[in-house]
C-alpha positions in Angstrom: 26.5 0.9 -11.8 22.7 1.4 -11.4 20.9 1.4 -8.0 19.3 -1.9 -8.9 22.8 -3.5 -9.0 23.5 -2.7 -5.3 21.5 -5.5 -3.6 23.7 -8.0 -5.5 26.7 -6.7 -3.7 25.0 -7.5 -0.4 23.7 -10.9 -1.4 27.1 -12.0 -2.6 28.5 -11.5 1.0 26.6 -14.7 2.1 24.4 -12.9 4.6 21.3 -15.1 4.8 18.7 -15.3 7.5 16.6 -18.3 8.4 13.2 -18.1 6.7 10.3 -17.4 9.0 12.3 -15.8 11.7 12.1 -12.2 13.0 15.3 -10.2 12.6 16.4 -7.1 14.4 19.4 -5.2 13.1 21.2 -2.3 14.7 24.1 -0.1 13.7 23.3 0.2 10.0 23.6 3.7 8.6 22.2 5.6 5.6 20.6 3.3 3.1 22.4 0.2 4.1 19.3 -1.2 5.8 17.3 -0.9 2.6 20.1 -2.4 0.5 20.4 -5.4 2.9 16.6 -5.8 2.9 16.4 -5.7 -0.9 19.2 -8.3 -1.1 17.5 -10.7 1.3 14.1 -10.2 -0.4 15.6 -11.0 -3.8 16.9 -14.3 -2.4 13.5 -15.2 -0.9 10.1 -16.3 -2.3 8.1 -14.8 0.6 6.6 -11.4 1.2 8.5 -9.2 3.7 7.1 -6.9 6.4 9.2 -4.0 7.8 7.8 -2.1 10.9 9.8 1.1 11.5 9.4 3.3 14.6 7.6 6.3 13.0 6.0 7.5 9.7 9.1 9.5 8.6 11.6 6.6 8.9 9.1 4.2 7.3 8.6 6.6 4.3 12.4 7.0 3.9 13.0 3.3 4.1 10.2 2.7 1.5 11.6 5.3 -0.8 15.0 3.7 -0.6 13.6 0.3 -1.4 11.6 1.7 -4.4 14.8 3.4 -5.8 16.9 0.2 -5.4 14.3 -2.3 -6.6 12.9 -0.2 -9.5 9.4 -1.3 -10.4 6.6 -1.5 -7.9 7.5 -4.3 -5.4 7.6 -2.3 -2.2 4.3 -1.1 -0.7 3.8 1.6 1.9 1.1 0.9 4.5 0.3 4.2 6.3 -2.2 5.2 8.9 -5.6 6.3 7.4 -5.7 9.5 9.4 -4.1 12.9 9.3 -2.8 12.8 12.8 -0.9 16.1 12.7 -3.9 18.2 11.5 -7.0 16.4 12.7 -6.9 13.0 14.5 -10.4 12.0 13.1 -10.1 13.2 9.5 -9.2 10.5 7.0 -6.5 11.1 4.4 -8.0 9.6 1.2 -4.5 9.2 -0.4 -3.4 7.1 2.6 -6.7 5.0 2.4 -5.8 4.4 -1.2 -2.3 3.2 -0.3 -3.7 0.9 2.3 -6.2 -0.6 -0.1 -3.5 -1.1 -2.7 -1.3 -2.9 -0.2 -4.0 -5.1 1.1 -5.1 -6.0 -2.5 -1.5 -7.0 -3.3 -1.2 -9.1 -0.2 -4.5 -10.9 -0.9 -3.0 -12.4 -4.1 -1.8 -16.0 -3.6 1.5 -15.4 -5.4 2.4 -12.1 -3.7 6.1 -11.4 -2.9 5.5 -7.9 -1.9 7.6 -5.9 0.6 5.4 -3.9 3.0 6.8 -1.0 5.0 4.8 0.4 7.8 4.9 1.7 11.4 3.0 0.9 14.7 0.2 3.5 14.3 -0.7 2.1 10.9 -0.9 -1.5 11.9 -2.9 -0.8 15.0 -5.9 0.3 12.8 -8.6 -2.1 12.1 -8.7 -3.5 8.6 -11.9 -4.7 6.9 -12.2 -8.4 6.6 -12.0 -10.1 3.2 -15.7 -11.2 3.6 -16.9 -7.7 4.4 -14.8 -6.3 1.5 -16.5 -8.7 -0.9 -20.0 -7.7 0.4 -19.2 -4.0 -0.1 -17.7 -4.3 -3.6 -19.4 -4.0 -6.9 -17.6 -5.3 -10.0 -18.4 -4.0 -13.4 -17.3 -5.1 -16.8 -17.4 -3.4 -20.2 -20.9 -3.7 -21.6 -22.6 -4.0 -18.2 -25.7 -1.7 -17.9 -26.5 0.1 -14.6 -28.8 3.0 -13.8 -27.0 6.1 -12.8 -29.4 6.4 -9.8 -28.4 2.9 -8.5 -24.7 3.6 -8.9 -25.0 7.0 -7.2 -27.0 5.5 -4.3 -24.4 2.7 -4.0 -21.5 5.1 -3.9 -23.2 7.4 -1.3 -24.0 4.3 0.9 -20.3 3.3 0.8 -18.9 6.7 1.9 -18.0 8.2 -1.5 -18.3 12.0 -1.8 -20.1 13.6 -4.7 -18.1 16.4 -6.3 -18.1 18.4 -9.5 -14.6 17.1 -10.4 -12.9 14.0 -9.1 -9.4 14.8 -7.7 -8.8 12.3 -4.9 -9.8 8.8 -3.7 -13.3 8.4 -2.4 -14.9 10.9 -4.8 -17.3 10.6 -7.7 -19.0 12.9 -10.2 -21.8 12.6 -12.6 -21.7 14.5 -15.9 -24.5 13.6 -18.3 -24.3 9.9 -18.8 -20.7 9.6 -17.4 -20.0 8.6 -13.8 -16.4 9.3 -12.9 -15.3 7.3 -9.8 -11.9 7.4 -8.0 -12.1 4.2 -5.9 -10.4 3.5 -2.6 
């Protein structure tokens, strides 16, 4: 038996919830909450949102869902900031995860599972209109000056570096601009 077979055991038990209602479950142990959530999600055509009490329990729950469901269907929506080290310093990898989740949810046909915690959902999120105003889309064959692109990236909070190794950085080497987008 594979981990992806486990939600079928839960869904075969006729445990169904009314669509559109909030559900609060207690007394579940280990990964049973994740298995039950995966089973319910597989029987639904809507996205699911799980708000857990803290970052650690949310990360464990998300990891369980990813192991059970296989391919990328569950998204983690963390806080942008490194609270333990510096409350005001952004963690670029978390900003990337947030952007990926919001991008998935903006799709009309999204059936994503989003796992988060209170600190993360209390942060302000850029509006769709503001995001469109601050986005530049490029296609193969488009021609831009490196000066324009460098200026655009600086204006939008990207950091110039020799080598790109995390989200929010870019480098220029000759005629090549390497960008790791949020």
